[in-house]
C-alpha positions, 0 to 999 in steps of 0.5 A: 645560126639561122642568120648565118645560114641565111646569109650564106644561102642568099649569096647564091652558092647553092642556087644551081642545086635548088634550080636542079631540084626545082626542074625535077619537080616540074618534070614529075608534075608535082602538085603537093609537096612537103619540104622536110627539115626546111630550115629558113625556107630557102628551098621551100619558097622557090619550090612554090613557084612551080608547085601548087601546094607547098608545106615546110616543116622544121623543129626550129621555131626560129627557122620557121619564124624566119621562113614564114616572114619571108615567104607568104605563099607556102605554109610552115609548121614547127614539126619533126620529120619523123612525125609529120602532121599530115595524113597518110598518102597525102603528098605527091612529093617530099624533099629531104635536103641535107636532113636525116632520112625518115624512111617509114614516115616518108612512106606513110605520107607519100601517095602511091607512086609518090616521089622522094627527092633526097639531096646530100653531099657529093664526094668532093663537097667542100673538100677545100674547107676540109683541107683547110681544117684537117691534116687528113681530109676525107671524101664523102661516101656515095649514098645508097642505091637501094632502099626498101619500098622505094625504087631509085629513079635517078641519081645525079652528081652536080657540082659548081665551084665558087669563091666564098668570102664569108668562110665562117658562114660556110662552116655554119652550113656543115656538121664540122662546126660542132665536131672540130677542135678549136684549132681547126675553127681558128683556121677558118676564122683566119681565112679571108676567102676560099675557092670552094667546090659545091657538089651534091648527089640528087637522088629521086625515089619512087614509092612502090 
């Protein structure tokens, strides 16, 4: 799974979202960042270009091993996002990109007025993949605009469309891989390419 995700990400389909988040780090003058649920470090290594100190944490030993081998500038730990190995008020920013949201732990680790950047799927993210797999494809819900102890600074919808040649690796990036019947998986295996919408909601929260 790590190799499949790495292969897909390195094709560049998510680069525009990564650059958008990177620009936000510059805008907010971030110096210490924790990338929670960093996976194989695809985002983490890019953030290090504009942030002095960057940590990546993930529960997958295989993903962390891959990340550390391909990025010697950031520091990586095998750890859970709900119990981060960092002291209170120690980070300027935490990023949560397609991960669960550990509200209490993020609040503990962020400094006063610290920034939490959350990235999730937009309403039409991978809608073509859903149309391929399901008779009644659904759109994703818009994320919350209220969160206790945090102020919503901004929410941006960004999107791009591209032809995906390796549709199975795209499926590996989604929860549909493990929640779909074999008939739907067979449709993906038979698909040679797919014109796909990539759409993300980037929410920026400030600790208050």
